[in-house]
matplotlib code that plots the C-alpha trace (Angstrom):
import matplotlib.pyplot as plt

x = [29.4, 27.2, 25.1, 21.3, 18.7, 15.5, 12.4, 8.8, 5.9, 2.4, -0.3, -3.1, -3.7, -0.3, 0.8, 3.3, 4.7, 5.3, 7.4, 9.4, 10.8, 12.9, 14.3, 15.3, 16.4, 18.7, 19.9, 21.2, 22.9, 24.7, 25.9, 23.1, 21.5, 18.0, 15.5, 11.8, 9.2, 5.2, 2.1, -1.2, -1.0, 2.1, 4.3, 3.0, 3.7, 7.6, 7.7, 7.3, 9.3, 12.2, 12.1, 16.1, 15.3, 14.3, 11.0, 9.5, 5.9, 4.6, 1.7, -1.5, -2.9, -6.9, -7.7, -10.9, -12.9, -16.4, -19.1, -19.9, -18.0, -20.0, -18.8, -15.1, -13.7, -16.0, -14.9, -11.4, -11.8, -13.7, -10.6, -8.1, -7.6, -6.9, -4.5, -2.5, -2.6, -1.0, 1.6, 2.8, 2.9, 5.1, 7.4, 7.7, 8.4, 10.8, 13.1, 13.3, 13.7, 17.1, 18.5, 18.2, 19.0, 21.5, 20.0, 21.8, 18.9, 15.3, 13.3, 9.5, 7.3, 4.4, 4.7, 4.7, 6.3, 8.9, 11.9, 14.8, 16.1, 19.6, 20.0, 19.6, 15.6, 13.5, 9.9, 9.0, 5.6, 4.1, 1.8, 3.5, -0.4, -2.9, -6.3, -9.0, -11.7, -11.9, -9.9, -6.8, -4.9, -5.3, -3.9, -1.4, 0.1, -0.5, 1.4, 4.4, 4.4, 5.5, 7.2, 9.8, 10.8, 12.6, 16.6, 14.9, 11.8, 12.1, 9.5, 8.6, 8.2, 9.9, 10.5, 9.3, 7.8, 6.0, 5.3, 3.1, 1.6, 0.6, 0.0, -0.1, 3.5, 5.0, 4.8, 6.4, 7.3, 11.1, 11.7, 11.0, 14.2, 13.0, 14.6, 12.9, 13.9, 12.0, 9.2, 9.3, 8.4, 9.1, 8.1, 10.2, 8.6, 9.2, 8.9, 6.5, 3.5, 0.1, -1.8, -4.7, -7.1, -7.8, -5.9, -7.7, -5.7, -6.9, -5.8, -6.8, -8.3, -11.9, -14.6, -14.0, -11.8, -14.4, -16.9, -15.1, -14.2, -18.2, -19.2, -16.3, -16.9, -20.6, -19.5, -16.7, -19.2, -20.2, -16.9, -16.2, -11.9, -9.3, -8.9, -6.7, -7.7, -6.0, -8.1, -5.2, -6.0, -2.6, -3.2, -0.5, -1.3, -2.0, -5.1, -6.1, -9.5, -10.5, -13.4, -13.7, -12.1, -10.7, -8.2, -8.7, -5.6, -5.9, -2.7, 0.9, 4.5, 6.7, 7.9, 4.4, 2.8, 5.5, 4.6, 1.1, 1.9, 3.5, 1.3, -1.7, -2.9, -5.4, -5.0, -8.1, -7.3, -7.7, -5.6, -3.5, 0.2, 1.6, -0.4, 0.4, 3.8, 3.9, 1.8, 4.2, 7.3, 5.6, 4.1, 0.5, -2.7, -5.3, -8.9, -9.3, -11.9, -11.2, -12.5, -15.5, -15.0, -10.6, -9.9, -6.3, -7.6, -10.7, -7.9, -5.1, -7.9, -9.1, -5.4, -4.5, -7.9, -7.1, -3.8, -5.6, -3.4, -6.5, -10.2, -11.9, -15.2, -17.2, -17.7, -21.4, -21.3, -18.7, -20.0, -17.8, -18.5, -17.0, -13.5, -13.6, -13.0, -9.3, -8.9, -9.0, -6.5, -2.4, -1.7, 1.1, 4.5, 7.9, 8.8, 12.2, 15.6, 16.5, 17.0, 20.5, 20.5, 24.2, 24.0, 20.8, 22.3, 25.2, 22.9, 23.5, 27.1, 27.2, 28.3]
y = [-14.4, -11.7, -10.8, -11.7, -9.5, -10.6, -8.6, -9.2, -6.4, -6.9, -8.5, -6.0, -4.7, -4.2, -1.0, -2.7, -4.9, -1.9, 0.0, -2.4, -2.7, 0.2, -1.2, -4.4, -3.1, -0.6, -3.6, -5.8, -2.6, -2.3, -5.6, -7.5, -10.4, -10.0, -13.0, -12.0, -13.5, -12.4, -14.2, -14.0, -11.1, -9.2, -12.3, -13.3, -9.7, -9.7, -13.2, -11.6, -8.6, -10.2, -14.0, -14.2, -14.0, -16.8, -16.2, -17.4, -18.0, -16.4, -17.5, -15.0, -12.1, -12.6, -9.2, -8.7, -5.3, -5.0, -4.4, -1.3, 1.4, 2.0, -1.6, -1.6, -0.8, -3.5, -6.2, -5.4, -6.0, -9.0, -10.1, -9.3, -12.9, -14.6, -11.4, -12.2, -15.9, -15.4, -12.7, -15.7, -18.0, -15.6, -14.9, -18.9, -18.9, -15.9, -17.4, -20.7, -18.6, -16.8, -19.8, -22.1, -19.1, -17.5, -14.2, -11.0, -8.5, -8.6, -5.6, -5.8, -3.7, -3.5, -7.2, -7.5, -11.0, -10.4, -9.9, -11.4, -10.9, -12.6, -9.9, -6.2, -5.9, -3.0, -2.2, -0.2, 2.1, 5.5, 4.4, 5.9, 6.9, 4.3, 6.1, 4.2, 7.5, 7.5, 4.7, 6.3, 6.4, 2.6, 1.3, 3.8, 2.8, -1.1, -0.5, 1.4, -1.7, -3.9, -1.0, -1.1, -4.9, -3.6, -2.3, 0.5, 2.2, 3.4, 6.1, 6.6, 10.2, 13.6, 14.6, 18.1, 21.1, 19.8, 15.8, 13.1, 11.6, 14.1, 12.9, 9.5, 9.7, 12.0, 11.2, 12.8, 9.1, 9.7, 5.6, 4.5, 4.8, 6.6, 7.5, 9.5, 8.1, 10.4, 8.8, 5.7, 5.0, 2.5, 5.0, 7.6, 10.9, 10.7, 13.2, 11.5, 12.4, 11.7, 8.8, 9.0, 11.0, 9.5, 6.4, 4.2, 2.0, -0.1, -1.8, -3.2, -6.4, -7.2, -7.2, -3.0, -3.4, -5.6, -3.1, -0.2, -1.7, -2.5, 1.3, 2.7, 0.5, 1.9, 5.9, 5.3, 4.4, 7.9, 8.9, 10.4, 10.8, 8.0, 5.8, 3.0, 0.9, -1.4, -3.6, -4.5, -8.3, -10.3, -13.6, -15.7, -14.4, -10.8, -10.3, -7.1, -6.3, -3.3, -1.0, 1.7, 4.2, 2.1, -0.4, -2.8, -4.4, -7.0, -6.0, -4.1, -5.0, -2.3, -0.5, -0.7, 0.8, 3.5, 4.5, 4.1, 6.8, 8.8, 9.2, 9.7, 13.0, 12.2, 9.4, 8.1, 5.8, 5.3, 7.7, 5.0, 6.2, 4.2, 5.4, 8.9, 8.8, 7.1, 10.5, 12.8, 11.3, 11.8, 14.9, 13.8, 15.3, 12.6, 12.2, 10.0, 7.8, 6.6, 3.2, 3.3, 3.2, 3.4, 6.5, 6.8, 7.3, 9.7, 11.3, 11.4, 12.6, 15.0, 16.6, 16.6, 18.6, 21.2, 21.4, 22.3, 19.1, 17.1, 16.6, 13.7, 11.9, 9.0, 5.8, 6.0, 9.7, 9.2, 10.3, 10.7, 14.5, 15.1, 14.5, 18.0, 19.2, 18.1, 21.4, 23.2, 21.6, 21.9, 18.1, 16.2, 17.1, 15.7, 15.9, 15.2, 14.2, 10.5, 7.6, 7.9, 4.0, 3.1, 5.5, 2.7, -0.1, 0.4, -1.1, -4.7, -4.2, -3.3, 0.0]
z = [3.0, 3.0, 5.8, 5.5, 6.9, 6.9, 5.8, 6.7, 6.0, 7.5, 4.6, 5.2, 1.9, -0.3, 1.4, 3.9, 1.1, -1.6, 0.6, 1.6, -2.3, -1.7, 1.4, -0.3, -3.3, -0.7, 1.3, -1.7, -2.7, 0.5, 0.2, 1.8, 1.3, 1.6, 3.0, 2.5, 4.7, 4.8, 3.5, 1.4, -1.2, 0.4, -0.3, -3.8, -4.8, -3.5, -4.6, -8.3, -7.7, -6.2, -7.7, -7.1, -3.5, -0.5, 0.4, 3.4, 4.4, 8.1, 9.9, 8.7, 10.5, 10.6, 9.8, 8.2, 8.1, 9.1, 5.9, 7.3, 8.9, 12.1, 13.1, 12.2, 15.5, 16.9, 14.0, 15.3, 18.8, 18.2, 16.2, 19.0, 20.6, 16.8, 16.1, 19.3, 18.6, 15.2, 16.8, 19.3, 16.4, 14.3, 17.2, 17.3, 13.6, 13.5, 16.1, 13.6, 10.9, 12.2, 13.3, 10.4, 7.8, 9.9, 9.7, 11.0, 11.5, 11.3, 9.4, 10.2, 9.2, 11.3, 12.2, 15.8, 16.5, 13.6, 15.9, 17.9, 21.2, 19.1, 16.2, 15.7, 14.9, 13.2, 13.2, 10.2, 11.1, 10.9, 13.5, 16.8, 17.7, 16.7, 16.1, 17.6, 18.4, 22.5, 23.2, 20.9, 24.3, 24.9, 21.4, 21.2, 24.6, 23.4, 20.4, 22.1, 24.2, 21.4, 19.5, 22.9, 21.7, 19.1, 18.8, 16.7, 15.0, 11.8, 10.9, 6.9, 7.9, 8.2, 12.1, 11.9, 9.3, 6.4, 7.3, 5.6, 8.9, 11.2, 14.5, 13.6, 13.2, 16.0, 19.7, 22.8, 24.1, 24.1, 24.8, 21.5, 20.1, 17.3, 13.4, 10.9, 7.6, 5.5, 3.4, 1.4, -2.0, -5.0, -7.2, -9.3, -11.3, -14.7, -17.6, -19.8, -22.0, -20.4, -21.6, -18.9, -17.8, -14.4, -12.5, -9.9, -7.9, -5.2, -1.9, 1.7, 2.9, 2.1, 1.9, 1.5, -1.4, -3.3, -2.4, -3.8, -6.7, -7.2, -7.0, -9.2, -11.7, -12.0, -11.4, -14.4, -16.7, -16.8, -17.3, -20.6, -20.3, -20.4, -17.4, -16.3, -13.5, -11.3, -8.7, -6.4, -6.7, -6.9, -8.7, -10.7, -14.1, -14.9, -16.6, -18.7, -20.3, -22.2, -22.8, -24.9, -22.6, -19.4, -19.3, -16.2, -14.8, -11.4, -10.4, -12.0, -11.1, -10.1, -13.3, -15.3, -12.1, -11.8, -15.8, -15.0, -12.3, -14.3, -17.2, -14.9, -14.6, -11.5, -9.0, -7.0, -4.3, -0.7, 1.7, 3.0, 4.2, 1.1, -1.4, 0.2, 0.4, -3.6, -4.5, -3.0, -4.3, -7.8, -7.0, -8.1, -7.9, -5.9, -5.0, -1.7, -0.9, 2.8, 4.0, 6.0, 9.9, 9.4, 11.7, 10.0, 6.7, 7.7, 9.5, 6.6, 4.2, 6.4, 7.3, 3.1, 2.7, 5.1, 4.1, 0.4, -1.1, -1.9, -1.7, -0.4, -0.2, 1.7, 0.3, 0.3, -1.0, -3.9, -7.1, -10.8, -10.9, -7.5, -9.1, -10.8, -7.2, -7.7, -9.7, -6.6, -4.7, -4.9, -5.0, -3.0, -2.8, -1.9, 1.7, 2.0, 0.7, 0.1, 2.6, 4.7, 4.1, 4.8, 8.0, 8.6, 8.0, 10.6, 13.3, 11.2, 11.1, 15.2, 14.5]

ax = plt.figure().add_subplot(projection="3d")
ax.plot(x, y, z, "-o")
ax.set_aspect("equal")
plt.show()
């Protein structure tokens, strides 16, 4: 009987779920039986990708972004009691799942209650430092308390040299049992002809996802090239609409998305860490629009601009003519060898 490993990504945008796709595939390739557990759009996406696997629902984290970036931190603080309640409910659900489904290990992607004291448990996170402005030292210490509850912490980046996460994914705290596993991406680079001058791909919690979609639809009315626009809304059925020069999709499965990425010359998206890993994997040029008030995305956008890899603009100030700035930047590059899954999965074999 194959050992069952529970894979539980956070439903906070689609990035946590999509970067778990190569993990689930690797588990199957190495003789394990993955069990998926999440909620909302993340769970819906993974059910579409892995319809043959058992998929279970976990309690939702009540996360909503502020309508104005100025109130981002205040909005997040106000949700802390509900957030902690969800973690408590999640821990209870995980205990039940581990027992009822004979789980032999847990891999959590940023779900802070998805661990078990009875089986090896891993947390995947690039957030060793949780950036919140003047309160970064507090939020980082609190996050470390949660990370220490896991057997290991897998960071999807490289330890030193050219890396993608900067100070977010690197810390001097040696008590966290960190393993740098290299960037994770479900995508692969292909030599294909260019089809689109521009690709827009959106994700992230509401209402900011919708705010950016509305703005970009207006700005793209003046775009003269050929574009593909993926809204990042996972629904029961894929919906495709076309205008004279833009093809709109509500969502795409991994295979179609990989093809679209490879066929596109320039990508416009949030500088979420999963997007950055995907773009580095494909060696793509990008233009970033950070979520207003989200310190991590603003930091990553500045970091990549300073490194001359990709430009960015605020959501308020972005204009379609800003895209020409991308010509002056090098684009993102792959920074690591392939993930050594066999070595990582030894944890679940007791080795």
